C-alpha positions as CSV (number, residue, x, y, z in Angstrom):
1,M,101.8,124.6,70.7
2,R,98.4,124.8,68.7
3,A,96.0,124.0,71.6
4,R,92.6,122.3,69.0
5,Y,89.5,122.0,71.8
6,P,86.8,119.9,70.1
7,I,83.1,119.5,71.5
8,W,84.0,115.8,72.4
9,L,86.9,117.2,74.5
10,A,85.2,119.6,76.3
11,G,82.5,116.0,77.6
12,I,85.1,114.0,78.4
13,L,86.3,116.6,80.9
14,A,82.7,117.8,82.1
15,V,82.2,114.0,82.5
16,V,86.0,113.3,84.9
17,L,85.6,117.0,86.3
18,A,82.3,115.8,87.9
19,A,83.6,112.1,88.6
20,A,84.3,113.3,92.3
21,P,84.6,116.1,94.5
22,A,87.1,119.8,93.8
23,M,90.5,118.2,95.4
24,A,94.1,120.0,94.9
25,D,96.6,117.1,95.5
26,R,99.4,116.0,93.6
27,L,98.8,114.4,90.6
28,S,101.9,111.8,90.1
29,I,102.8,109.8,87.0
30,N,105.2,107.3,86.5
31,T,107.3,106.5,83.2
32,G,110.6,104.5,82.2
33,A,110.7,106.9,79.0
34,S,114.2,107.8,80.0
35,D,115.8,107.7,76.8
36,P,116.9,111.3,75.9
37,A,114.1,111.9,73.0
38,P,111.3,110.4,74.6
39,R,112.1,111.9,78.0
40,Q,112.3,115.1,76.4
41,A,108.9,114.8,74.5
42,W,107.5,113.4,77.5
43,Q,107.9,116.4,79.6
44,D,107.1,119.3,77.5
45,V,103.6,117.0,77.3
46,A,103.9,117.6,81.5
47,D,105.1,121.0,80.9
48,W,101.9,121.7,78.7
49,F,99.1,120.2,81.3
50,A,101.2,121.9,84.0
51,R,100.5,125.2,82.5
52,E,97.0,124.4,81.3
53,N,96.1,122.2,84.5
54,P,97.5,125.2,86.9
55,D,95.6,123.7,89.9
56,I,96.9,120.3,89.6
57,Q,100.3,120.0,92.1
58,L,102.5,117.5,89.0
59,E,104.8,115.1,90.1
60,F,106.8,113.2,86.3
61,N,108.9,110.5,87.7
62,I,110.9,108.7,85.1
63,Y,112.7,105.8,85.3
64,D,114.9,103.3,83.4
65,Q,112.7,101.0,80.7
66,E,114.4,98.4,83.1
67,S,113.6,99.0,86.3
68,Y,110.6,100.7,85.5
69,K,109.0,96.4,84.2
70,K,110.4,95.5,87.3
71,A,109.0,97.7,89.8
72,L,105.6,98.2,88.3
73,R,103.5,95.6,90.1
74,N,104.4,96.6,93.5
75,W,103.8,100.0,92.5
76,L,100.2,99.0,91.6
77,T,99.7,96.2,94.5
78,S,100.9,98.8,97.3
79,A,102.4,102.7,96.2
80,A,100.4,103.3,93.4
81,P,101.2,106.5,90.9
82,D,98.2,108.0,90.0
83,V,99.3,107.5,85.9
84,I,101.6,104.7,84.4
85,Y,102.9,104.0,81.3
86,W,102.2,100.5,79.8
87,N,101.4,98.8,76.8
88,A,98.0,98.2,75.6
89,G,96.9,94.2,74.4
90,Y,97.6,91.3,76.3
91,R,100.0,93.2,78.7
92,M,97.4,95.6,79.8
93,R,95.0,92.6,80.0
94,Q,97.2,91.1,82.5
95,L,97.5,94.1,85.0
96,A,93.4,94.5,84.1
97,V,91.8,91.3,85.0
98,P,93.3,90.9,88.8
99,G,91.8,94.4,88.9
100,L,94.7,96.6,88.9
101,L,93.8,98.7,86.5
102,E,91.1,101.6,87.0
103,D,88.1,101.3,84.7
104,V,88.3,104.4,82.4
105,S,85.6,103.6,79.8
106,D,83.5,107.2,81.1
107,L,86.2,108.4,78.6
108,F,85.1,107.0,75.5
109,T,82.3,108.7,74.3
110,P,81.3,108.5,70.9
111,E,83.5,111.3,69.8
112,V,86.2,109.6,71.0
113,E,85.6,106.4,69.9
114,K,85.2,107.5,65.8
115,A,88.7,109.9,65.9
116,L,90.5,106.6,67.5
117,G,88.7,104.0,65.7
118,P,87.5,100.3,66.6
119,G,92.1,99.1,66.3
120,P,92.5,100.4,69.6
121,I,89.6,100.6,71.7
122,E,90.0,96.4,70.7
123,L,93.4,96.5,72.4
124,V,92.5,98.9,75.4
125,S,89.4,96.6,76.1
126,Y,88.3,93.7,78.8
127,N,85.1,92.5,78.8
128,G,83.5,95.1,76.8
129,R,85.6,97.5,79.3
130,Q,88.5,99.7,78.8
131,Y,91.4,100.0,80.9
132,G,93.4,102.6,78.9
133,V,93.6,105.1,77.0
134,P,95.9,104.2,73.9
135,Y,98.4,107.4,72.7
136,A,100.5,105.7,69.9
137,H,101.9,103.3,67.5
138,Y,104.0,102.1,64.9
139,Q,104.1,99.3,61.7
140,V,106.3,96.7,61.3
141,G,107.7,96.0,58.3
142,L,110.4,95.4,55.7
143,Y,112.6,98.2,55.7
144,Y,115.5,98.1,52.8
145,R,117.7,99.8,50.3
146,K,116.8,101.2,47.6
147,D,119.9,101.2,45.4
148,L,121.3,97.4,47.2
149,F,117.5,96.2,45.4
150,E,117.8,97.7,41.9
151,K,121.9,96.4,41.9
152,A,120.2,93.5,42.0
153,G,117.5,94.0,40.0
154,V,115.0,93.1,42.3
155,Q,111.9,95.2,44.0
156,A,110.2,95.3,46.8
157,P,108.3,92.2,47.5
158,A,104.7,91.4,47.7
159,D,104.4,88.6,47.4
160,W,105.8,84.6,49.1
161,N,107.2,83.9,45.8
162,G,108.5,87.2,45.6
163,L,110.6,87.1,48.5
164,L,112.1,83.9,47.8
165,E,113.1,85.7,44.4
166,A,114.5,88.9,46.0
167,C,116.7,86.5,48.0
168,H,117.8,84.5,45.4
169,K,118.9,87.5,43.9
170,L,120.3,89.3,46.2
171,N,122.6,86.7,47.1
172,A,124.0,86.2,43.3
173,A,125.0,89.8,43.7
174,G,127.1,89.1,46.9
175,I,124.7,91.4,49.2
176,V,122.5,89.7,52.1
177,P,119.2,90.1,51.8
178,V,117.9,90.4,55.6
179,A,119.7,91.2,57.8
180,I,118.7,90.0,61.7
181,G,120.2,90.1,65.1
182,S,118.5,87.0,67.0
183,K,120.9,88.5,70.4
184,D,118.1,89.5,72.1
185,L,115.6,86.7,71.0
186,W,112.5,89.2,69.8
187,P,113.9,90.7,66.2
188,T,112.8,86.7,65.3
189,A,108.8,87.1,66.7
190,G,108.6,89.0,64.1
191,W,108.9,86.8,61.2
192,F,106.6,84.1,63.6
193,D,104.3,86.6,63.8
194,Y,103.8,87.5,60.1
195,I,104.4,84.2,58.7
196,D,101.7,83.3,60.8
197,L,99.3,86.4,60.7
198,R,99.9,85.8,56.8
199,L,99.3,82.0,56.7
200,N,96.9,81.5,58.8
201,G,94.9,84.9,59.6
202,W,94.3,87.0,62.8
203,E,91.9,84.7,64.5
204,F,94.1,81.4,63.9
205,H,97.0,83.8,65.4
206,R,94.7,85.9,68.0
207,A,94.0,81.9,69.6
208,L,97.3,80.0,69.4
209,M,98.7,83.9,72.2
210,D,96.2,82.9,73.8
211,G,97.0,79.3,74.4
212,K,93.9,78.0,73.0
213,V,96.1,76.5,70.0
214,P,99.1,74.0,70.8
215,Y,102.4,74.2,68.6
216,T,102.6,71.0,67.9
217,D,99.1,71.7,65.6
218,D,99.7,71.5,61.7
219,R,98.9,75.0,61.3
220,V,102.1,76.0,63.3
221,R,104.0,73.6,61.7
222,S,103.3,75.2,58.3
223,V,104.4,78.4,60.2
224,F,108.1,76.5,60.0
225,S,107.9,75.2,57.1
226,H,107.7,78.1,55.5
227,W,110.3,79.8,57.5
228,R,112.9,77.1,56.5
229,E,112.2,78.0,53.1
230,L,114.3,81.4,53.6
231,L,116.9,79.4,55.9
232,D,117.4,77.6,53.3
233,R,117.7,79.7,50.7
234,G,120.1,81.8,52.5
235,C,117.9,84.7,53.4
236,F,119.3,85.5,56.6
237,N,122.6,86.5,57.6
238,Q,125.1,84.6,59.2
239,G,126.6,84.9,62.8
240,H,123.1,85.8,64.2
241,V,123.0,84.8,67.3
242,G,125.7,86.7,68.6
243,M,124.2,90.0,67.1
244,S,121.9,92.4,68.9
245,W,120.0,94.4,66.2
246,Q,121.8,97.6,66.4
247,E,124.5,95.5,65.5
248,A,122.8,93.8,62.5
249,Q,121.6,97.1,61.3
250,M,124.7,98.0,60.6
251,L,124.9,96.0,57.4
252,V,122.2,97.5,55.7
253,Y,124.1,100.5,56.3
254,Q,127.8,99.2,55.4
255,D,126.0,98.2,51.9
256,K,126.4,94.5,53.0
257,A,123.1,93.2,53.5
258,A,119.6,94.6,51.7
259,M,116.3,94.4,54.2
260,M,116.1,94.1,58.1
261,L,112.0,93.2,59.0
262,I,112.1,95.9,61.7
263,G,109.9,98.4,63.3
264,N,109.4,102.0,63.2
265,F,112.1,103.2,65.6
266,V,114.6,101.9,63.5
267,V,114.0,105.7,61.1
268,P,116.1,107.9,63.4
269,N,119.0,105.9,63.4
270,F,119.4,105.7,59.3
271,P,122.8,107.9,59.4
272,A,122.5,111.0,57.0
273,G,124.1,109.4,53.7
274,I,121.4,106.3,54.3
275,R,118.1,107.8,55.1
276,E,116.8,108.6,51.2
277,R,117.8,105.5,50.1
278,M,115.9,103.1,52.2
279,A,112.2,102.2,51.9
280,F,109.1,101.2,54.2
281,A,107.5,97.5,52.4
282,P,104.7,95.2,54.3
283,F,105.2,92.1,55.1
284,P,104.5,90.0,52.2
285,V,101.5,88.8,51.2
286,I,101.0,84.7,51.6
287,D,98.1,83.9,50.5
288,P,95.5,86.7,48.8
289,A,92.1,84.9,50.9
290,V,93.7,85.8,54.8
291,V,92.3,89.4,55.4
292,S,95.3,91.6,55.9
293,A,96.3,92.2,60.0
294,E,99.4,94.1,61.2
295,D,101.5,94.1,63.9
296,A,101.3,97.3,65.7
297,P,102.7,97.8,68.8
298,M,100.6,100.7,70.8
299,N,101.1,102.2,73.5
300,S,99.4,103.4,76.7
301,L,98.6,105.5,79.5
302,H,96.4,103.7,82.4
303,I,95.3,104.6,86.0
304,P,96.4,102.3,89.2
305,S,92.8,101.0,90.7
306,Q,94.5,102.0,94.1
307,A,95.0,105.5,92.3
308,R,94.7,108.2,95.3
309,N,93.7,111.0,92.5
310,K,92.1,109.3,90.1
311,R,90.0,112.6,89.5
312,D,93.3,114.4,87.8
313,A,94.7,111.9,86.2
314,R,91.6,111.5,84.0
315,R,92.6,114.8,83.0
316,F,95.6,113.7,82.4
317,L,94.4,110.8,80.0
318,A,92.0,113.5,78.1
319,F,94.7,115.9,77.7
320,V,96.9,112.9,75.9
321,L,94.0,112.4,73.9
322,R,93.7,115.1,72.3
323,A,94.7,115.7,68.3
324,D,97.5,118.7,69.2
325,V,99.5,116.7,72.2
326,E,98.7,113.3,70.0
327,E,100.4,115.5,67.6
328,E,103.0,117.1,69.0
329,L,104.7,113.4,70.7
330,A,104.1,112.4,66.9
331,L,107.0,115.4,65.7
332,K,108.9,114.9,68.6
333,L,109.0,110.7,68.6
334,K,108.7,109.6,65.5
335,I,105.6,108.0,65.9
336,I,102.1,107.5,64.5
337,P,98.8,109.0,66.7
338,V,96.2,107.1,67.6
339,N,93.2,110.0,67.4
340,R,93.3,109.9,63.5
341,E,92.3,113.4,63.7
342,A,96.0,114.3,64.6
343,K,98.7,114.8,61.5
344,I,101.3,112.9,61.0
345,P,104.8,115.0,61.0
346,N,106.5,115.0,56.8
347,D,107.9,111.9,57.3
348,R,107.3,109.3,54.5
349,F,107.6,106.7,56.3
350,L,105.1,107.4,59.2
351,E,102.5,108.2,56.4
352,A,103.2,104.7,55.3
353,G,102.4,103.5,58.0
354,R,99.6,105.2,58.6
355,A,98.3,104.0,55.6
356,L,99.2,100.5,56.1
357,L,97.6,100.8,59.4
358,T,95.0,102.4,58.5
359,G,93.4,100.4,56.6
360,A,94.7,96.9,58.2
361,G,91.9,94.5,58.8
362,H,93.4,93.8,62.1
363,L,95.7,95.2,64.7
364,T,97.8,92.7,66.8
365,Q,100.7,93.8,69.1
366,Y,104.1,92.0,68.9
367,F,105.0,88.2,69.7
368,D,106.1,88.9,72.9
369,R,103.5,91.1,74.2
370,D,100.4,89.3,72.8
371,T,101.0,86.2,75.2
372,S,102.1,85.0,78.4
373,E,105.9,86.0,79.3
374,E,106.9,82.4,80.5
375,V,105.4,81.1,77.5
376,A,107.2,84.3,75.2
377,S,110.2,83.3,76.6
378,V,110.5,79.6,76.0
379,A,109.3,80.3,72.1
380,M,111.9,82.8,71.4
381,K,114.3,81.2,72.5
382,G,113.4,78.2,70.0
383,F,113.0,80.5,67.3
384,Q,116.6,81.7,67.1
385,E,117.4,77.8,68.1
386,F,115.2,77.2,65.3
387,M,116.8,79.9,63.2
388,A,120.5,78.1,64.0
389,A,119.5,74.5,63.5
390,P,116.1,74.3,61.4
391,D,116.4,70.3,61.8
392,R,115.8,70.9,66.0
393,L,112.2,71.5,65.3
394,D,110.5,68.8,66.6
395,R,111.9,68.9,70.2
396,I,111.1,73.3,69.8
397,L,107.7,73.1,69.3
398,E,107.8,70.1,72.6
399,D,109.5,73.2,74.5
400,I,107.4,75.4,73.7
401,E,103.9,73.1,74.0
402,R,105.1,72.4,77.4
403,A,105.4,75.8,78.6
404,R,101.5,76.4,76.9
405,R,100.2,74.0,78.8
406,R,101.8,75.0,81.9
407,V,100.0,78.5,82.2
408,Y,97.2,77.9,79.6
409,Q,95.7,74.3,81.4
């Protein structure tokens, strides 16, 4: 691994080293990266940091994701570790607002701001202050079989009419246009996110996620009107309610379905004989006048406000901001580094993703990361029900609206 030490990093380290008196203390880091690939990648990064900082006694604790999520708030209010892994955006603000996260704005020098760009910084900010360090994100869009598109005589849809036409031609060729597994609920939310973003724009979507707009609003109804166009044209596979996203992806690999709306984390799952037949396309434009916005779930690191070793925790966050560290993570995890000085692996899906996210007018997270967990739970169940029984829309929207009023009013 090569190390690059830009001038701005030296400035950060000077800040964090001066932030507290010298101390030789244990640095405890908790992560939910328990799957084999991310576990090994982060263990390698932790070992790298330990080699460069032999004065720090590093304790790297790995938990399975569900246990991690359940234990997080208890850690933050009792025996807090020094560094936690979490998500930027609304989920971060849920912890920053009650004062559970340390203000780390001192790490965001002008040089760092230039390297990251405004979008990622916005996602770790609250009231103009930063409460975490973003390190990676990934694109969400249409992953499709080029050969099946060619068989049906269609191209990657650039606009809404193109998507409707693709559904028609694929069905005529005996191919399911879109595979989805709604058993896990969250895959449906991607469709709501993107239709809303393309139709009503980022500002409206942001206000809706923040609970400032009722779900009975006509603009929300318009999202479902467009969604119903896809349902009425048979764009989705049957039986999706009882199918996980992992099961749904198999329809694409088995030549039964042509595409999925999903995140780039699906790419490592492509079978060897299928990968070269797969391609990526952004979600189609609906209203050309609407500024583009993309779902780009952002992963981040944070220091609990009750952490004991904040000085060395800042050193670890500054370390992860480095271009060479983010390059190593991108190589092993197939993710897009946030630091724009970091190179990405020679991977056409990541290259397409970085170009898409860099050129986007705004970045969002994902429905269940962008709004209240209670609202998201009710809404995503409603999205699943709507896909199965669209005539129930009025009751579904009333249920979501009641949840919104409970939480936000």
